[in-house]
NUKE-190466 format. One record per residue (C-alpha): residue number from 1; residue in three letters; x, y, z negated. Coordinates in steps of 0.5 Angstrom, whole numbers, padded with zeros to 4 digits. Layout:
- nr/rest/px/py/pz
- NUM/ALA/X/Y/Z
...
***
This chain:
- nr/rest/px/py/pz
- 1/MET/-0011/-0145/0092
- 2/SER/-0018/-0148/0090
- 3/TYR/-0019/-0150/0083
- 4/ARG/-0024/-0156/0080
- 5/TYR/-0027/-0155/0073
- 6/ARG/-0030/-0160/0068
- 7/THR/-0033/-0160/0061
- 8/THR/-0031/-0166/0057
- 9/LEU/-0036/-0168/0052
- 10/PHE/-0036/-0173/0046
- 11/PRO/-0044/-0174/0044
- 12/ILE/-0042/-0178/0038
- 13/LEU/-0038/-0172/0035
- 14/LEU/-0042/-0166/0038
- 15/THR/-0046/-0166/0032
- 16/THR/-0040/-0165/0027
- 17/LEU/-0037/-0160/0032
- 18/LEU/-0043/-0155/0031
- 19/SER/-0043/-0156/0023
- 20/SER/-0040/-0150/0019
- 21/GLN/-0036/-0155/0016
- 22/ALA/-0033/-0157/0022
- 23/TYR/-0030/-0150/0023
- 24/ALA/-0027/-0150/0016
- 25/ARG/-0023/-0156/0018
- 26/GLY/-0021/-0154/0025
- 27/GLU/-0024/-0160/0029
- 28/ILE/-0025/-0158/0037
- 29/THR/-0028/-0164/0041
- 30/THR/-0031/-0160/0047
- 31/VAL/-0027/-0157/0052
- 32/THR/-0027/-0155/0059
- 33/THR/-0021/-0156/0064
- 34/MET/-0019/-0155/0071
- 35/LEU/-0015/-0158/0076
- 36/GLN/-0010/-0154/0079
- 37/GLY/-0005/-0156/0085
- 38/ALA/0002/-0159/0082
- 39/ILE/0009/-0158/0086
- 40/PRO/0012/-0164/0089
- 41/SER/0019/-0165/0087
- 42/ASN/0024/-0171/0086
- 43/TYR/0031/-0173/0083
- 44/THR/0035/-0180/0083
- 45/LEU/0038/-0182/0076
- 46/GLY/0042/-0188/0078
- 47/ASP/0038/-0192/0083
- 48/GLN/0031/-0190/0080
- 49/LEU/0027/-0185/0084
- 50/TYR/0023/-0180/0080
- 51/GLU/0017/-0177/0083
- 52/TRP/0014/-0170/0080
- 53/GLY/0008/-0167/0082
- 54/GLU/0004/-0173/0085
- 55/GLY/-0002/-0171/0082
- 56/GLU/-0005/-0164/0079
- 57/ASP/-0004/-0160/0073
- 58/LEU/-0009/-0161/0068
- 59/ILE/-0011/-0154/0065
- 60/LEU/-0014/-0152/0059
- 61/LYS/-0019/-0147/0061
- 62/SER/-0024/-0146/0054
- 63/ILE/-0025/-0149/0048
- 64/GLN/-0032/-0150/0045
- 65/LEU/-0034/-0147/0038
- 66/GLY/-0041/-0148/0036
- 67/ASP/-0045/-0144/0042
- 68/LYS/-0039/-0140/0044
- 69/SER/-0034/-0142/0050
- 70/ILE/-0028/-0139/0048
- 71/GLU/-0022/-0138/0053
- 72/TYR/-0016/-0141/0052
- 73/ASN/-0009/-0137/0053
- 74/LYS/-0013/-0131/0055
- 75/PHE/-0007/-0127/0052
- 76/THR/0000/-0131/0053
- 77/PRO/0006/-0129/0049
- 78/ASP/0011/-0124/0052
- 79/ARG/0017/-0128/0049
- 80/VAL/0018/-0136/0046
- 81/VAL/0024/-0137/0042
- 82/VAL/0026/-0144/0041
- 83/ARG/0030/-0143/0035
- 84/ARG/0035/-0149/0034
- 85/VAL/0041/-0151/0029
- 86/THR/0046/-0156/0031
- 87/ASN/0047/-0162/0027
- 88/SER/0051/-0168/0028
- 89/ARG/0046/-0172/0033
- 90/ALA/0044/-0166/0038
- 91/SER/0048/-0160/0041
- 92/GLY/0046/-0156/0046
- 93/ARG/0038/-0156/0049
- 94/PRO/0036/-0163/0049
- 95/CYS/0029/-0164/0051
- 96/ALA/0024/-0169/0051
- 97/VAL/0017/-0169/0054
- 98/PHE/0010/-0174/0055
- 99/ALA/0008/-0173/0062
- 100/ALA/0002/-0177/0065
- 101/THR/0003/-0182/0070
- 102/MET/0001/-0184/0077
- 103/GLY/0001/-0191/0077
- 104/SER/0008/-0192/0076
- 105/ASP/0013/-0190/0070
- 106/TYR/0017/-0186/0075
- 107/ARG/0011/-0182/0079
- 108/PHE/0008/-0176/0075
- 109/GLN/0002/-0172/0076
- 110/PRO/0004/-0165/0073
- 111/THR/0009/-0161/0076
- 112/TYR/0016/-0162/0073
- 113/PRO/0017/-0158/0067
- 114/ASP/0021/-0152/0069
- 115/GLN/0020/-0150/0076
- 116/PRO/0019/-0143/0077
- 117/LEU/0018/-0141/0085
- 118/ALA/0024/-0138/0088
- 119/GLY/0023/-0132/0093
- 120/ASP/0022/-0137/0099
- 121/GLY/0016/-0140/0095
- 122/THR/0020/-0147/0094
- 123/ALA/0021/-0150/0087
- 124/ASP/0027/-0150/0083
- 125/LEU/0030/-0153/0077
- 126/THR/0034/-0150/0072
- 127/GLU/0041/-0152/0069
- 128/GLU/0042/-0159/0073
- 129/GLY/0034/-0161/0071
- 130/ASN/0034/-0159/0064
- 131/CYS/0027/-0157/0062
- 132/ASP/0024/-0151/0059
- 133/TYR/0022/-0152/0052
- 134/GLY/0018/-0146/0051
- 135/LYS/0014/-0146/0056
- 136/LEU/0012/-0153/0055
- 137/VAL/0010/-0151/0048
- 138/SER/0006/-0145/0050
- 139/SER/0003/-0147/0056
- 140/ASN/-0004/-0149/0059
- 141/ARG/-0002/-0156/0061
- 142/LEU/-0006/-0162/0058
- 143/ASN/-0002/-0167/0062
- 144/ILE/0005/-0165/0060
- 145/GLY/0008/-0163/0053
- 146/SER/0013/-0163/0048
- 147/LEU/0015/-0170/0045
- 148/ASP/0017/-0171/0038
- 149/LEU/0018/-0163/0037
- 150/PHE/0022/-0163/0030
- 151/ALA/0026/-0169/0031
- 152/ASN/0033/-0170/0028
- 153/ALA/0034/-0177/0027
- 154/GLU/0031/-0184/0028
- 155/ARG/0029/-0185/0035
- 156/ASP/0035/-0184/0039
- 157/TYR/0032/-0182/0045
- 158/SER/0028/-0176/0042
- 159/ILE/0033/-0173/0037
- 160/LYS/0034/-0166/0038
- 161/ASN/0036/-0160/0034
- 162/ILE/0029/-0155/0034
- 163/GLU/0027/-0152/0027
- 164/ARG/0023/-0147/0029
- 165/VAL/0019/-0145/0035
- 166/ASP/0017/-0137/0036
- 167/LEU/0011/-0135/0040
- 168/ILE/0012/-0127/0040
- 169/PHE/0007/-0121/0042
- 170/SER/0013/-0116/0042
- 171/ASN/0008/-0110/0041
- 172/GLY/0003/-0114/0037
- 173/LEU/-0004/-0117/0037
- 174/ILE/-0010/-0114/0033
- 175/THR/-0015/-0118/0030
- 176/PRO/-0022/-0117/0031
- 177/THR/-0027/-0113/0027
- 178/ALA/-0031/-0118/0025
- 179/GLY/-0032/-0126/0027
- 180/LEU/-0025/-0128/0024
- 181/ASP/-0027/-0135/0024
- 182/GLU/-0028/-0135/0031
- 183/SER/-0021/-0132/0034
- 184/GLY/-0014/-0135/0033
- 185/HIS/-0010/-0141/0035
- 186/VAL/-0011/-0148/0038
- 187/VAL/-0006/-0153/0036
- 188/ILE/-0006/-0159/0041
- 189/GLU/-0002/-0165/0039
- 190/LYS/-0002/-0172/0043
- 191/SER/-0007/-0177/0039
- 192/GLY/-0008/-0172/0034
- 193/ASN/-0004/-0176/0029
- 194/ASN/0002/-0172/0026
- 195/HIS/0002/-0166/0021
- 196/VAL/0005/-0159/0023
- 197/GLN/0005/-0152/0020
- 198/ILE/0004/-0146/0023
- 199/ALA/0005/-0138/0020
- 200/ALA/0003/-0132/0023
- 201/ILE/0009/-0127/0024
- 202/THR/0007/-0120/0020
- 203/ALA/0013/-0116/0022
- 204/LEU/0019/-0116/0027
- 205/ASN/0026/-0114/0026
- 206/ASP/0030/-0109/0030
- 207/LYS/0032/-0115/0034
- 208/GLY/0025/-0117/0036
- 209/GLU/0026/-0123/0031
- 210/PRO/0021/-0125/0026
- 211/SER/0022/-0122/0019
- 212/SER/0016/-0124/0015
- 213/TYR/0011/-0129/0015
- 214/GLY/0004/-0130/0013
- 215/PRO/0002/-0136/0009
- 216/LEU/0005/-0143/0012
- 217/ILE/-0001/-0147/0014
- 218/MET/-0002/-0155/0015
- 219/VAL/-0005/-0158/0021
- 220/ARG/-0007/-0165/0019
- 221/PRO/-0008/-0171/0023
- 222/HIS/-0015/-0173/0025
- 223/ASP/-0016/-0178/0020
- 224/TYR/-0014/-0174/0014
- 225/GLN/-0019/-0176/0009
- 226/ASP/-0020/-0169/0006
- 227/ASP/-0025/-0165/0011
- 228/SER/-0024/-0159/0007
- 229/GLU/-0017/-0158/0010
- 230/ILE/-0015/-0156/0017
- 231/ARG/-0015/-0162/0022
- 232/TYR/-0015/-0164/0029
- 233/GLY/-0021/-0167/0033
- 234/ILE/-0021/-0171/0039
- 235/ALA/-0022/-0167/0045
- 236/TYR/-0020/-0171/0051
- 237/GLU/-0020/-0178/0053
- 238/ALA/-0014/-0182/0053
- 239/GLN/-0009/-0181/0059
- 240/ARG/-0003/-0186/0060
- 241/PHE/0003/-0182/0058
- 242/ALA/0011/-0183/0060
- 243/PHE/0016/-0181/0055
- 244/LEU/0022/-0178/0058
- 245/SER/0028/-0175/0055
- 246/ASN/0035/-0172/0057
- 247/LYS/0042/-0173/0053
- 248/ASN/0042/-0171/0046
- 249/LYS/0048/-0167/0047
- 250/ALA/0050/-0162/0052
- 251/PRO/0050/-0162/0058
- 252/GLN/0043/-0165/0058
- 253/GLY/0041/-0166/0065
- 254/TYR/0035/-0169/0068
- 255/LEU/0029/-0173/0064
- 256/GLN/0030/-0180/0064
- 257/TYR/0024/-0185/0063
- 258/ARG/0024/-0189/0056
- 259/ARG/0017/-0192/0055
- 260/ASN/0010/-0191/0056
- 261/ARG/0003/-0191/0052
- 262/THR/-0004/-0189/0053
- 263/GLU/-0006/-0184/0048
- 264/THR/-0012/-0178/0047
- 265/LEU/-0011/-0171/0046
- 266/GLY/-0012/-0168/0039
- 267/MET/-0014/-0161/0038
- 268/ALA/-0015/-0156/0032
- 269/PHE/-0017/-0149/0031
- 270/VAL/-0013/-0145/0026
- 271/SER/-0017/-0138/0025
- 272/VAL/-0014/-0131/0024
- 273/ALA/-0017/-0132/0017
- 274/ASP/-0014/-0139/0016
- 275/LEU/-0007/-0135/0017
- 276/GLY/-0009/-0130/0012
- 277/LEU/-0010/-0124/0016
- 278/GLY/-0016/-0119/0016
- 279/ALA/-0020/-0115/0020
- 280/GLU/-0016/-0110/0025
- 281/GLN/-0010/-0113/0022
- 282/LYS/-0004/-0112/0027
- 283/TYR/0001/-0118/0027
- 284/TYR/0006/-0121/0032
- 285/GLY/0004/-0128/0034
- 286/ILE/0006/-0134/0031
- 287/SER/0011/-0139/0029
- 288/LEU/0011/-0147/0029
- 289/PHE/0015/-0151/0023
- 290/GLY/0016/-0158/0022
- 291/ALA/0012/-0161/0016
- 292/ASP/0018/-0162/0012
- 293/VAL/0019/-0154/0011
- 294/ASP/0017/-0152/0004
- 295/PRO/0017/-0144/0003
- 296/ASP/0019/-0145/-0004
- 297/LEU/0026/-0149/-0002
- 298/HIS/0027/-0146/0005
- 299/THR/0028/-0139/0008
- 300/LEU/0022/-0138/0014
- 301/THR/0026/-0133/0017
- 302/ASP/0033/-0137/0017
- 303/PRO/0032/-0144/0020
- 304/THR/0039/-0146/0018
- 305/THR/0036/-0147/0011
- 306/PHE/0031/-0152/0014
- 307/PRO/0032/-0160/0013
- 308/LEU/0037/-0162/0019
- 309/ASP/0035/-0170/0018
- 310/THR/0028/-0169/0020
- 311/GLY/0025/-0176/0022
- 312/PHE/0019/-0180/0022
- 313/GLU/0020/-0184/0016
- 314/THR/0024/-0179/0012
- 315/PRO/0021/-0180/0005
- 316/VAL/0019/-0173/0003
- 317/THR/0013/-0170/-0001
- 318/LEU/0012/-0163/-0001
- 319/PRO/0010/-0160/-0008
- 320/SER/0003/-0160/-0005
- 321/GLY/0003/-0167/-0005
- 322/VAL/0003/-0167/0003
- 323/PRO/0007/-0173/0005
- 324/ALA/0012/-0171/0011
- 325/GLN/0014/-0178/0013
- 326/ASN/0012/-0176/0021
- 327/ALA/0014/-0169/0020
- 328/GLY/0019/-0170/0027
- 329/ASP/0013/-0174/0030
- 330/ALA/0009/-0167/0032
- 331/ASP/0008/-0167/0040
- 332/ILE/0005/-0160/0040
- 333/ILE/0002/-0155/0045
- 334/VAL/-0001/-0149/0042
- 335/GLY/-0004/-0142/0045
- 336/THR/-0009/-0136/0043
- 337/ALA/-0017/-0137/0043
- 338/GLY/-0022/-0132/0041
- 339/ASP/-0022/-0124/0042
- 340/PHE/-0016/-0120/0041
- 341/THR/-0013/-0113/0042
- 342/LEU/-0007/-0113/0046
- 343/VAL/-0002/-0108/0044
- 344/THR/0002/-0106/0051
- 345/ALA/0009/-0103/0051
- 346/SER/0006/-0096/0052
- 347/GLY/0003/-0097/0045
- 348/GLU/-0004/-0097/0049
- 349/THR/-0009/-0103/0047
- 350/THR/-0013/-0107/0052
- 351/THR/-0018/-0113/0051
- 352/THR/-0017/-0115/0059
- 353/PRO/-0011/-0120/0060
- 354/PRO/-0006/-0117/0065
- 355/THR/-0007/-0124/0070
- 356/ASP/-0012/-0129/0071
- 357/VAL/-0011/-0134/0066
- 358/ALA/-0013/-0140/0071
- 359/GLY/-0008/-0137/0076
- 360/SER/-0002/-0136/0071
- 361/SER/0000/-0138/0064
- 362/GLU/0007/-0136/0064
- 363/THR/0011/-0132/0059
- 364/LYS/0015/-0127/0061
- 365/ASP/0021/-0129/0057
- 366/VAL/0024/-0135/0054
- 367/VAL/0030/-0135/0050
- 368/ASP/0033/-0142/0048
- 369/ILE/0038/-0140/0042
- 370/VAL/0043/-0145/0039
- 371/ASP/0045/-0143/0032
- 372/THR/0051/-0147/0029
- 373/PRO/0051/-0146/0022
- 374/ALA/0057/-0146/0017
- 375/PRO/0060/-0153/0015
- 376/SER/0057/-0153/0009
- 377/SER/0050/-0153/0012
- 378/ASN/0044/-0156/0009
- 379/SER/0043/-0163/0012
- 380/GLY/0039/-0166/0006
- 381/GLY/0032/-0169/0007
- 382/SER/0029/-0165/0001
- 383/GLY/0032/-0159/0004
- 384/GLY/0035/-0156/-0002
- 385/GLY/0040/-0151/-0001
- 386/SER/0040/-0145/0003
- 387/ILE/0046/-0143/0008
- 388/GLY/0045/-0136/0006
- 389/ALA/0049/-0131/0011
- 390/GLY/0052/-0138/0015
- 391/LEU/0051/-0137/0022
- 392/ALA/0058/-0138/0025
- 393/THR/0056/-0137/0032
- 394/LEU/0050/-0135/0036
- 395/LEU/0049/-0137/0043
- 396/PRO/0043/-0133/0046
- 397/LEU/0042/-0138/0052
- 398/LEU/0038/-0136/0057
- 399/TRP/0036/-0141/0062
- 400/ARG/0037/-0137/0069
- 401/GLN/0041/-0141/0073
- 402/ARG/0037/-0145/0078
- 403/ARG/0038/-0151/0082
- 404/ARG/0034/-0153/0088
- 405/PRO/0031/-0161/0087
- 406/ARG/0031/-0165/0093
- 407/ARG/0025/-0164/0097
- 408/ARG/0020/-0170/0100
- 409/GLY/0020/-0171/0107
***
């Protein structure tokens, strides 16, 4: 398969990128991408044919920090865990995405958001078309991504039950000995206009789940006025995206068109120093949180304590004074960038990725877990009250069953 590379430059913003102040607020404005052949497939909903893989997958290869080109997703997590808590409006594993179109609201450039190759080289769709959210959030693809990641309310078509997403390196990553401001994680957000929070996983329990975190770090919109805070830069030209989703309640099914909009992509760099990590410190990846999660009110290791009515205009203001009205609106892709040492299962360390990042960005294991809280579960917008021990049911739902799509001609 041949690849085509391109670098996107914004000359007006480049001076800002090269200033030391830009690093402090995380703005990324220059990236290198490549085009990779997409996998065609199609399905019909009602009388409407949906065609995927009509163009190419747009792959993020590297970002530019000062005079350094830093590879994106050199290391990918071996587990991505989507933590869901059932609420009155959503159950199962609902999915909502933005996807670049090809001259029609029903023809899309990228590969359908879960098409692992079968043994005969054809593409399969899992669970009657439901998409793989963990891979969407942690991928290298820029022309498809998660839509309204933490939304529990308000937009009927994108209501979900996602409360936290964990990108886990089960054996650990080790931070570099120097240059802690040049290694970390890239947060990509459609239009770069919504808050999201990120924290380093500093320990795992015996089940491989996060048991402790570093400080919760807010990534702010590109037009946020305080330039001492981490915020997005506009790093890629506008694309015409269709918004698609499936059913809010199980069974979910295939993605259905809802609306379209032409938008850019924002990117922010959150360094390991920003995450509160030191030189040669071992940590186990990161978790993503909605902007209305408050560590003073909620238990970060227990998503059932998080607000279950997160929306777009929810009147929430954190003690820090940050308004979280758009907490549910984050459209996020995230990955690693910079120099790390990967700890392997045997305990050895390596700085060389196991596969070429350009050829494979897939994780080894994606887990989508639905937690059903006790009847007294928290649903308040201010997020008060803790469930404590309240998991009534734990359903580790691994997306294994696959269904082959209709192939064209």
